TORVEXBA-556038 format. One record per residue: z, x negated, y of N, C-alpha, C in turn. Coordinates in Angstrom, 2 decimals, always signed. Last residue first. Layout:
REM TORVEXBA-556038
+---------+---------+---------+---------+---------+---------+---------+---------+---------+
!     n_z !     n_x !     n_y !    ca_z !    ca_x !    ca_y !     c_z !     c_x !     c_y !
+---------+---------+---------+---------+---------+---------+---------+---------+---------+
!       Z !       X !       Y !       Z !       X !       Y !       Z !       X !       Y !
...
+---------+---------+---------+---------+---------+---------+---------+---------+---------+
***
This chain:
REM TORVEXBA-556038
+---------+---------+---------+---------+---------+---------+---------+---------+---------+
!     n_z !     n_x !     n_y !    ca_z !    ca_x !    ca_y !     c_z !     c_x !     c_y !
+---------+---------+---------+---------+---------+---------+---------+---------+---------+
!  +38.06 !  -19.29 !  -55.66 !  +39.06 !  -19.55 !  -56.13 !  +39.92 !  -18.00 !  -56.52 !
!  +34.60 !  -19.10 !  -54.32 !  +35.55 !  -19.33 !  -54.03 !  +36.81 !  -18.84 !  -54.92 !
!  +32.12 !  -19.06 !  -54.88 !  +32.51 !  -19.97 !  -55.08 !  +33.83 !  -20.18 !  -55.02 !
!  +30.68 !  -16.02 !  -53.97 !  +30.82 !  -17.15 !  -52.99 !  +31.39 !  -18.63 !  -53.49 !
!  +30.88 !  -14.79 !  -56.31 !  +30.14 !  -14.74 !  -56.39 !  +30.04 !  -16.57 !  -54.67 !
!  +34.28 !  -16.55 !  -58.03 !  +33.30 !  -15.46 !  -57.44 !  +32.03 !  -15.99 !  -57.23 !
!  +36.00 !  -18.02 !  -60.34 !  +35.85 !  -18.06 !  -59.15 !  +34.28 !  -16.65 !  -58.32 !
!  +38.13 !  -19.24 !  -62.85 !  +36.93 !  -18.41 !  -61.93 !  +37.03 !  -18.31 !  -60.46 !
!  +39.20 !  -22.54 !  -64.95 !  +39.23 !  -21.49 !  -62.91 !  +37.95 !  -20.96 !  -62.86 !
!  +39.93 !  -23.94 !  -67.15 !  +38.92 !  -23.53 !  -66.85 !  +39.13 !  -22.11 !  -65.87 !
!  +40.83 !  -27.42 !  -67.26 !  +41.10 !  -25.98 !  -66.80 !  +39.78 !  -24.57 !  -66.79 !
!  +41.10 !  -30.85 !  -68.20 !  +40.03 !  -29.61 !  -68.09 !  +40.34 !  -27.49 !  -67.86 !
!  +42.93 !  -33.38 !  -67.22 !  +42.68 !  -32.05 !  -68.27 !  +42.18 !  -30.68 !  -67.60 !
!  +41.48 !  -36.50 !  -67.10 !  +42.02 !  -35.55 !  -66.83 !  +41.58 !  -34.19 !  -67.54 !
!  +39.70 !  -38.65 !  -68.39 !  +41.02 !  -37.86 !  -69.55 !  +41.89 !  -37.14 !  -68.95 !
!  +37.58 !  -39.44 !  -67.04 !  +38.47 !  -40.41 !  -67.23 !  +39.92 !  -39.37 !  -68.04 !
!  +35.71 !  -37.74 !  -69.01 !  +35.74 !  -38.68 !  -69.19 !  +36.79 !  -40.00 !  -68.84 !
!  +36.79 !  -35.53 !  -66.76 !  +36.89 !  -35.16 !  -68.72 !  +37.12 !  -37.22 !  -68.40 !
!  +35.87 !  -36.19 !  -64.85 !  +37.10 !  -35.44 !  -64.71 !  +37.08 !  -36.14 !  -66.37 !
!  +33.10 !  -36.81 !  -64.70 !  +34.07 !  -36.99 !  -64.36 !  +35.74 !  -37.43 !  -64.37 !
!  +32.41 !  -33.75 !  -65.07 !  +32.21 !  -34.59 !  -66.13 !  +32.59 !  -35.42 !  -66.02 !
!  +33.37 !  -32.57 !  -62.44 !  +34.25 !  -32.02 !  -64.06 !  +33.97 !  -33.19 !  -64.94 !
!  +31.55 !  -33.24 !  -61.36 !  +33.30 !  -34.02 !  -60.56 !  +33.50 !  -33.15 !  -62.23 !
!  +29.09 !  -32.70 !  -62.17 !  +29.35 !  -34.09 !  -61.94 !  +30.94 !  -33.98 !  -61.71 !
!  +29.53 !  -30.44 !  -60.99 !  +29.44 !  -30.32 !  -62.32 !  +30.07 !  -31.75 !  -63.08 !
!  +29.59 !  -30.23 !  -58.90 !  +30.89 !  -29.81 !  -59.20 !  +30.47 !  -29.94 !  -60.55 !
!  +27.13 !  -30.92 !  -58.04 !  +27.66 !  -32.08 !  -57.49 !  +29.30 !  -31.48 !  -58.05 !
!  +25.63 !  -28.30 !  -58.83 !  +25.72 !  -30.31 !  -59.50 !  +26.60 !  -31.16 !  -59.59 !
!  +26.94 !  -26.59 !  -57.30 !  +26.84 !  -26.24 !  -58.13 !  +26.50 !  -28.01 !  -59.61 !
!  +25.67 !  -27.73 !  -54.13 !  +26.48 !  -27.42 !  -54.98 !  +26.98 !  -27.27 !  -56.60 !
!  +22.48 !  -27.62 !  -55.62 !  +23.60 !  -28.51 !  -55.38 !  +24.93 !  -29.27 !  -55.60 !
!  +22.16 !  -25.65 !  -55.11 !  +22.07 !  -26.11 !  -57.15 !  +22.67 !  -27.78 !  -56.99 !
!  +22.56 !  -24.47 !  -52.66 !  +23.53 !  -23.94 !  -54.63 !  +23.53 !  -25.01 !  -55.27 !
!  +20.59 !  -25.88 !  -52.00 !  +21.85 !  -26.20 !  -50.92 !  +23.58 !  -25.74 !  -52.79 !
!  +18.22 !  -24.16 !  -53.16 !  +18.27 !  -25.32 !  -52.59 !  +19.95 !  -25.86 !  -53.27 !
!  +19.00 !  -21.92 !  -52.27 !  +18.98 !  -21.60 !  -53.49 !  +19.27 !  -23.72 !  -53.87 !
!  +18.82 !  -22.18 !  -49.18 !  +20.17 !  -21.71 !  -49.86 !  +20.52 !  -21.93 !  -51.07 !
!  +16.27 !  -22.99 !  -48.80 !  +17.13 !  -23.37 !  -48.85 !  +19.15 !  -23.41 !  -49.27 !
!  +14.94 !  -20.98 !  -49.50 !  +15.01 !  -21.80 !  -50.42 !  +15.91 !  -22.30 !  -49.67 !
!  +15.96 !  -18.64 !  -47.25 !  +16.60 !  -18.78 !  -48.68 !  +16.34 !  -19.73 !  -49.83 !
!  +14.34 !  -19.63 !  -45.59 !  +15.97 !  -20.06 !  -45.12 !  +16.49 !  -20.46 !  -46.91 !
!  +11.87 !  -19.41 !  -46.23 !  +11.98 !  -20.40 !  -46.70 !  +13.32 !  -20.44 !  -45.85 !
!  +12.22 !  -15.95 !  -46.08 !  +12.18 !  -17.22 !  -47.09 !  +12.49 !  -18.23 !  -47.11 !
!  +12.23 !  -16.48 !  -43.10 !  +13.25 !  -15.97 !  -43.75 !  +13.14 !  -16.50 !  -45.05 !
!   +9.41 !  -17.50 !  -42.34 !  +10.94 !  -18.10 !  -41.64 !  +11.98 !  -17.53 !  -42.93 !
!   +8.12 !  -15.72 !  -43.50 !   +7.48 !  -16.91 !  -44.27 !   +9.18 !  -18.16 !  -43.28 !
!   +8.50 !  -13.94 !  -41.53 !   +9.22 !  -13.30 !  -43.55 !   +9.03 !  -14.50 !  -43.62 !
!   +7.82 !  -14.17 !  -38.79 !   +9.48 !  -13.91 !  -39.31 !   +9.64 !  -14.20 !  -41.20 !
!   +5.54 !  -14.31 !  -39.85 !   +6.15 !  -15.26 !  -39.71 !   +7.57 !  -14.97 !  -39.62 !
!   +4.61 !  -11.44 !  -40.15 !   +4.40 !  -12.39 !  -41.50 !   +5.36 !  -13.49 !  -41.40 !
!   +5.08 !  -10.37 !  -38.00 !   +5.82 !  -10.07 !  -39.00 !   +5.74 !  -11.77 !  -39.41 !
!   +3.15 !  -11.82 !  -36.33 !   +4.68 !  -12.06 !  -35.98 !   +5.55 !  -11.50 !  -36.82 !
!   +1.12 !  -10.82 !  -37.72 !   +0.90 !  -12.41 !  -37.86 !   +2.19 !  -12.93 !  -37.41 !
!   +0.77 !   -8.14 !  -36.78 !   +1.32 !   -8.90 !  -38.25 !   +1.52 !  -10.39 !  -38.66 !
!   +3.04 !   -7.59 !  -34.03 !   +1.64 !   -8.05 !  -34.23 !   +2.19 !   -8.35 !  -36.30 !
!   +5.46 !   -5.19 !  -33.05 !   +5.43 !   -6.52 !  -33.09 !   +4.12 !   -6.28 !  -33.84 !
!   +5.46 !   -1.75 !  -31.19 !   +6.00 !   -2.66 !  -32.75 !   +4.97 !   -4.61 !  -32.60 !
!   +7.37 !   +0.75 !  -29.51 !   +6.55 !   -0.78 !  -29.77 !   +6.66 !   -1.47 !  -30.84 !
!   +5.91 !   +4.33 !  -29.21 !   +6.38 !   +3.16 !  -30.24 !   +7.08 !   +1.43 !  -30.38 !
!   +5.38 !   +6.16 !  -27.28 !   +4.97 !   +5.32 !  -27.92 !   +6.32 !   +4.39 !  -28.33 !
!   +5.65 !   +9.59 !  -27.32 !   +6.59 !   +8.54 !  -27.27 !   +5.44 !   +7.87 !  -27.95 !
!   +2.90 !  +11.65 !  -25.43 !   +3.83 !  +10.74 !  -26.96 !   +4.35 !   +9.52 !  -26.50 !
!   +3.52 !  +14.56 !  -23.43 !   +3.61 !  +12.74 !  -23.59 !   +4.07 !  +12.60 !  -24.45 !
!   +4.27 !  +16.93 !  -23.03 !   +3.12 !  +16.00 !  -23.84 !   +2.70 !  +14.90 !  -24.12 !
!   +6.54 !  +17.17 !  -21.65 !   +5.41 !  +17.63 !  -20.99 !   +4.08 !  +16.99 !  -22.01 !
!   +8.11 !  +17.41 !  -22.90 !   +8.08 !  +18.87 !  -22.63 !   +6.54 !  +18.71 !  -21.73 !
!   +8.89 !  +15.05 !  -23.58 !   +7.96 !  +16.21 !  -25.07 !   +7.92 !  +17.21 !  -23.77 !
!   +9.16 !  +14.05 !  -21.43 !   +7.97 !  +13.68 !  -21.51 !   +7.09 !  +14.32 !  -23.19 !
!  +11.81 !  +15.12 !  -21.21 !  +10.48 !  +15.31 !  -20.24 !   +9.20 !  +14.80 !  -20.85 !
!  +13.01 !  +14.02 !  -23.43 !  +12.50 !  +15.62 !  -23.69 !  +11.95 !  +16.07 !  -22.14 !
!  +13.33 !  +10.94 !  -22.41 !  +12.36 !  +11.97 !  -23.63 !  +12.38 !  +13.18 !  -23.94 !
!  +14.96 !  +12.18 !  -21.09 !  +14.20 !  +10.97 !  -20.67 !  +13.04 !  +11.27 !  -21.22 !
!  +17.06 !  +12.27 !  -22.41 !  +16.59 !  +13.61 !  -21.38 !  +15.55 !  +13.19 !  -20.77 !
!  +17.39 !  +10.29 !  -22.95 !  +17.59 !  +11.37 !  -24.24 !  +16.98 !  +12.74 !  -23.17 !
!  +17.89 !   +8.02 !  -21.39 !  +16.25 !   +7.83 !  -21.95 !  +16.54 !   +9.11 !  -22.86 !
!  +19.05 !  +10.25 !  -18.49 !  +19.79 !   +9.37 !  -19.30 !  +18.15 !   +9.32 !  -20.30 !
!  +17.60 !  +10.12 !  -15.10 !  +18.10 !  +10.25 !  -16.25 !  +17.91 !   +9.40 !  -17.32 !
!  +15.98 !   +8.08 !  -13.03 !  +17.33 !   +8.95 !  -12.55 !  +18.32 !   +9.61 !  -13.58 !
!  +14.30 !   +7.65 !  -13.17 !  +13.66 !   +9.04 !  -13.06 !  +15.49 !   +8.80 !  -12.38 !
!  +14.59 !   +5.06 !  -14.16 !  +14.04 !   +4.74 !  -12.48 !  +14.07 !   +6.68 !  -12.07 !
!  +16.11 !   +5.28 !  -16.14 !  +15.82 !   +5.12 !  -15.47 !  +15.37 !   +4.71 !  -13.72 !
!  +13.36 !   +6.20 !  -17.37 !  +14.89 !   +7.00 !  -17.25 !  +15.67 !   +6.29 !  -16.60 !
!  +11.98 !   +3.40 !  -17.27 !  +11.47 !   +4.58 !  -17.32 !  +12.25 !   +5.50 !  -16.43 !
!  +13.04 !   +1.90 !  -18.61 !  +13.07 !   +1.24 !  -17.21 !  +12.62 !   +3.24 !  -16.15 !
!  +13.62 !   +3.31 !  -22.00 !  +14.35 !   +2.88 !  -20.54 !  +14.37 !   +2.67 !  -20.02 !
!  +10.81 !   +3.59 !  -21.51 !  +10.95 !   +4.20 !  -22.28 !  +11.98 !   +4.17 !  -21.09 !
!   +8.64 !   +0.52 !  -19.62 !   +9.73 !   +1.04 !  -20.80 !  +10.72 !   +2.19 !  -21.57 !
!   +6.36 !   +0.73 !  -17.32 !   +7.95 !   +0.34 !  -17.63 !   +7.73 !   +0.96 !  -19.15 !
!   +3.06 !   +0.62 !  -17.64 !   +4.06 !   -0.06 !  -16.83 !   +5.67 !   -0.42 !  -16.73 !
!   +1.86 !   +2.76 !  -18.95 !   +2.77 !   +1.58 !  -20.27 !   +3.24 !   +0.22 !  -19.31 !
!   +0.73 !   +4.61 !  -18.44 !   +0.53 !   +3.34 !  -17.80 !   +0.73 !   +2.44 !  -18.89 !
!   +3.92 !   +6.41 !  -18.42 !   +2.12 !   +6.46 !  -19.90 !   +1.43 !   +4.85 !  -19.51 !
!   +5.26 !   +5.70 !  -16.91 !   +5.21 !   +5.46 !  -18.45 !   +4.00 !   +5.23 !  -19.37 !
!   +4.60 !   +6.56 !  -14.52 !   +4.44 !   +4.59 !  -15.13 !   +5.38 !   +4.30 !  -16.31 !
!   +4.24 !   +8.64 !  -15.18 !   +3.88 !   +7.90 !  -14.88 !   +3.50 !   +6.91 !  -14.85 !
!   +6.85 !   +9.03 !  -15.27 !   +6.48 !   +9.39 !  -16.48 !   +5.53 !   +8.92 !  -16.18 !
!   +8.02 !   +8.51 !  -12.61 !   +8.28 !   +7.33 !  -14.05 !   +7.76 !   +8.03 !  -15.10 !
!   +6.82 !  +10.70 !  -10.99 !   +6.44 !   +9.19 !  -11.51 !   +7.12 !   +8.26 !  -12.10 !
!   +8.40 !  +12.49 !  -12.03 !   +7.01 !  +11.90 !  -11.98 !   +6.80 !  +11.22 !  -11.86 !
!  +11.32 !  +11.45 !  -11.47 !  +10.76 !  +12.08 !  -13.05 !   +9.18 !  +11.68 !  -13.06 !
!  +10.47 !  +11.19 !   -8.86 !  +11.33 !   +9.91 !   -9.79 !  +10.96 !  +10.18 !  -10.59 !
!  +10.42 !  +14.21 !   -7.91 !   +8.70 !  +12.90 !   -7.83 !   +9.58 !  +12.26 !   -8.23 !
!  +12.35 !  +15.59 !   -8.43 !  +11.70 !  +16.03 !   -9.60 !  +10.09 !  +14.67 !   -9.19 !
!  +13.90 !  +14.98 !   -6.33 !  +13.98 !  +14.03 !   -6.77 !  +13.47 !  +14.86 !   -8.58 !
!  +14.07 !  +14.81 !   -3.21 !  +13.17 !  +15.18 !   -4.53 !  +12.71 !  +14.35 !   -5.38 !
!  +15.35 !  +13.39 !   -2.11 !  +15.68 !  +14.82 !   -1.44 !  +14.69 !  +15.80 !   -2.41 !
!  +15.52 !  +10.86 !   -2.84 !  +16.32 !  +11.09 !   -3.12 !  +16.21 !  +12.61 !   -3.16 !
!  +12.11 !  +10.49 !   -2.24 !  +13.21 !  +10.68 !   -3.70 !  +14.29 !  +10.59 !   -3.46 !
!  +12.11 !  +10.73 !   +0.92 !  +12.05 !  +11.45 !   +0.40 !  +11.74 !  +11.82 !   -1.37 !
!  +14.26 !   +7.72 !   +1.39 !  +14.85 !   +9.86 !   +1.44 !  +14.36 !  +10.29 !   +0.21 !
!  +12.58 !   +6.13 !   +0.53 !  +14.28 !   +6.14 !   -0.48 !  +14.19 !   +7.15 !   -0.23 !
!  +10.74 !   +6.44 !   +2.58 !  +10.91 !   +6.65 !   +1.25 !  +11.33 !   +7.70 !   -0.18 !
!  +12.95 !   +6.24 !   +4.60 !  +11.61 !   +7.46 !   +4.96 !  +11.46 !   +7.65 !   +3.18 !
!  +13.27 !   +3.60 !   +4.40 !  +13.81 !   +4.48 !   +4.22 !  +13.64 !   +5.76 !   +3.75 !
!   +9.91 !   +2.10 !   +4.28 !  +10.80 !   +2.34 !   +3.12 !  +12.22 !   +2.68 !   +3.24 !
!   +9.17 !   +3.12 !   +6.93 !   +8.98 !   +3.67 !   +6.16 !   +9.41 !   +2.94 !   +4.63 !
!  +11.01 !   +1.04 !   +8.22 !  +10.82 !   +2.66 !   +8.80 !  +11.28 !   +3.22 !   +7.51 !
!  +10.34 !   -1.27 !   +7.23 !  +11.63 !   -0.85 !   +7.90 !  +11.84 !   +0.80 !   +7.87 !
!   +7.92 !   -0.80 !   +8.86 !   +7.81 !   -1.13 !   +7.18 !   +9.62 !   -0.58 !   +6.77 !
!   +7.64 !   -1.29 !  +11.19 !   +7.10 !   -0.07 !  +11.32 !   +7.78 !   +0.20 !   +8.90 !
!  +11.55 !   -2.51 !  +12.11 !  +10.35 !   -2.00 !  +11.99 !   +9.07 !   -1.49 !  +12.12 !
!  +14.22 !   -1.68 !  +12.80 !  +13.46 !   -3.29 !  +13.19 !  +12.18 !   -3.26 !  +13.25 !
!  +15.24 !   +1.08 !  +13.85 !  +14.85 !   +0.60 !  +12.35 !  +14.30 !   -0.94 !  +13.52 !
!  +16.51 !   +2.49 !  +16.41 !  +16.92 !   +2.62 !  +14.95 !  +16.19 !   +2.26 !  +13.73 !
!  +15.53 !   +1.08 !  +19.34 !  +16.23 !   +0.43 !  +17.76 !  +17.08 !   +1.23 !  +16.54 !
!  +13.46 !   +2.60 !  +20.55 !  +15.95 !   +3.39 !  +20.16 !  +16.78 !   +2.05 !  +19.62 !
!  +11.85 !   +1.63 !  +19.05 !  +12.03 !   +1.06 !  +20.14 !  +13.37 !   +1.74 !  +20.53 !
!  +11.52 !   +3.23 !  +16.64 !  +11.83 !   +1.95 !  +16.41 !  +12.31 !   +1.25 !  +18.00 !
!  +11.51 !   +5.64 !  +17.42 !  +12.69 !   +5.19 !  +17.25 !  +12.94 !   +4.05 !  +16.57 !
!   +8.12 !   +5.13 !  +18.35 !  +10.09 !   +5.61 !  +19.32 !  +10.65 !   +5.46 !  +19.09 !
!   +6.79 !   +4.99 !  +16.70 !   +6.91 !   +3.45 !  +17.53 !   +8.76 !   +4.05 !  +18.62 !
!   +7.09 !   +7.05 !  +15.11 !   +7.48 !   +6.59 !  +14.55 !   +7.72 !   +5.18 !  +15.70 !
!   +6.22 !   +8.94 !  +16.95 !   +7.59 !   +9.52 !  +17.02 !   +8.18 !   +8.04 !  +15.94 !
!   +3.76 !   +8.31 !  +17.28 !   +4.25 !   +8.12 !  +18.46 !   +5.31 !   +8.13 !  +18.10 !
!   +2.95 !   +8.53 !  +14.41 !   +2.66 !   +7.00 !  +15.22 !   +3.32 !   +7.17 !  +16.71 !
!   +2.89 !  +11.49 !  +14.50 !   +3.57 !  +10.75 !  +13.84 !   +4.18 !   +8.78 !  +14.52 !
!   +0.43 !  +11.53 !  +16.42 !   +2.03 !  +12.69 !  +16.94 !   +2.76 !  +11.45 !  +16.01 !
!   -1.75 !  +10.53 !  +15.31 !   -0.94 !   +9.74 !  +15.84 !   +0.18 !  +10.23 !  +16.34 !
!   -1.00 !  +10.48 !  +11.73 !   -1.69 !  +10.81 !  +12.94 !   -1.16 !  +10.72 !  +13.76 !
!   -2.09 !   +7.11 !   +9.60 !   -0.86 !   +8.35 !   +9.93 !   -1.09 !   +9.38 !  +11.23 !
!   -2.99 !   +6.16 !   +6.77 !   -3.30 !   +6.39 !   +7.81 !   -1.91 !   +7.37 !   +7.85 !
!   -1.79 !   +2.24 !   +5.45 !   -1.76 !   +3.86 !   +5.70 !   -2.16 !   +5.11 !   +7.21 !
!   -2.46 !   -0.22 !   +3.90 !   -2.54 !   +0.50 !   +5.34 !   -2.42 !   +2.25 !   +5.07 !
!   -1.15 !   -0.63 !   +1.43 !   -1.13 !   -2.00 !   +2.55 !   -1.03 !   -0.76 !   +4.10 !
!   -0.32 !   -0.38 !   -1.14 !   +0.10 !   -0.05 !   -0.07 !   -0.05 !   -0.83 !   +1.22 !
+---------+---------+---------+---------+---------+---------+---------+---------+---------+
***
């Protein structure tokens, strides 16, 4: 919004209000006028938020915030206006990458588990070779006694 056509009668009033010291500039006056407009007519906030959401310029939660209502209320507004709610999804490549990362972590854990089992086995064998008394000890899946 750079150029706005304003009738002369309003231009004179705007200039008079600025000259009276109520605002420092036309820009400051316009900002306050728009803020007041959206406060007085809250349905404009909702309409603007719906349009921004439909264009994909804001998320559902941001649109609800701009409209001044809860996300649940905003979903109802969208439903009433026949606007489909878009659920953001991730690309197949990103999901595949995450799956590969999880698989890699699981493989590392299995390797570490085998190493710890081998270490425990070696400790028991060394104890037997030293003549230590070996007792059967039960432990849970996490290796806790």
